[in-house]
C-alpha positions in Angstrom: 102.5 68.9 119.8 102.1 66.3 122.5 104.9 64.5 124.2 104.4 61.3 126.2 106.9 60.4 128.9 107.0 57.0 130.4 109.2 54.5 132.2 110.4 51.4 130.4 111.8 48.3 131.9 114.8 46.6 130.2 117.2 44.1 131.6 115.8 44.7 135.1 116.3 48.4 135.1 114.0 51.3 134.4 114.8 54.0 131.9 112.7 57.0 130.8 111.1 57.0 127.4 109.7 59.8 125.3 107.4 59.7 122.2 105.6 62.5 120.3 102.4 62.7 118.3 104.5 64.6 115.7 106.8 62.3 113.8 108.5 62.5 110.4 107.9 60.3 107.4 109.9 57.5 109.1 107.8 57.6 112.2 110.6 59.3 114.2 110.5 62.3 116.4 113.9 64.1 116.5 112.8 66.0 119.6 112.0 62.7 121.5 115.3 61.3 120.3 117.2 64.3 121.5 115.6 64.2 124.9 116.4 60.5 125.4 119.9 60.8 124.0 121.6 59.9 127.3 125.2 59.6 126.0 125.4 56.1 127.5 124.9 57.5 131.0 122.3 56.7 133.6 119.3 59.0 133.2 119.9 61.1 136.3 123.5 61.7 135.1 122.0 63.5 132.1 120.6 66.3 134.3 123.7 68.6 134.0 123.6 68.2 130.2 119.8 69.1 130.2 120.5 72.0 132.5 123.1 73.2 130.0 120.5 73.0 127.2 118.2 75.2 129.2 121.0 77.7 129.9 121.8 77.9 126.2 118.1 78.3 125.4 117.8 81.2 127.8 120.9 82.8 126.3 119.3 82.9 122.9 115.9 84.0 124.2 117.4 86.8 126.2 119.3 88.0 123.1 122.7 87.4 124.7 123.7 85.3 121.7 122.3 84.9 118.2 123.0 81.2 117.8 124.1 78.3 119.9 124.6 74.6 119.2 123.9 71.9 121.8 124.4 68.3 121.1 125.0 64.9 122.6 126.1 61.6 121.1 123.6 61.1 118.3 121.4 64.2 118.3 121.9 68.0 118.3 120.0 71.3 118.3 120.8 74.6 116.7 119.1 77.3 118.6 118.1 80.7 117.2 115.6 83.3 118.3 113.2 82.1 115.5 113.4 78.3 116.0 115.3 75.3 117.1 116.6 72.8 114.5 116.8 69.4 116.0 119.0 67.1 113.8 120.8 63.8 113.7 124.5 64.0 114.1 124.8 61.2 111.7 122.7 62.8 108.9 122.2 66.6 109.2 119.5 66.4 106.5 117.4 64.5 109.1 115.8 67.2 111.2 112.8 69.0 112.5 112.1 72.6 113.4 110.2 73.8 116.5 109.6 77.1 118.2 112.2 78.0 120.8 109.5 78.4 123.5 108.2 74.8 122.7 111.8 73.5 122.9 112.2 75.2 126.3 108.9 73.7 127.6 109.9 70.3 126.4 113.3 70.4 128.2 111.7 71.6 131.4 109.0 69.0 131.3 111.6 66.2 130.6 113.8 67.4 133.4 110.9 67.3 135.8 109.9 63.9 134.7 113.3 62.2 135.0 113.6 63.6 138.5 110.4 61.8 139.6 110.5 58.4 141.2 110.5 55.9 138.3 107.2 54.0 138.1 106.3 51.5 135.4 102.9 52.1 133.8 102.8 55.8 134.5 102.6 58.0 131.3 102.8 61.7 131.5 101.4 63.8 128.6 102.8 67.2 128.0 101.5 69.7 125.4 104.1 72.0 124.0 
């Protein structure tokens, strides 16, 4: 799976965007939606929430817990050793499954990206 991170300008401000080459039948990537679910905050204010997602991922990977849920305003993730189920909080039947290692790589890459200086026109491709 490839993720594409970019900066988008809207109403005079820049915000990070994410897209994926893996989308569902509606053309939506639940993973990209989860990463960009900012809870109505500025993008840098989401760093603690993303760090919490990484901490929870590591708890599962290190066998300290069997299951953990991590969610925001519109999207959530159920993490187990086998996989991560990324789902809509508005319709739990709307989801995708990815490997936990891929999920961790996506979170790390997204965190690194949003900490960079925002630049319009720059697209970063990440293979997970």
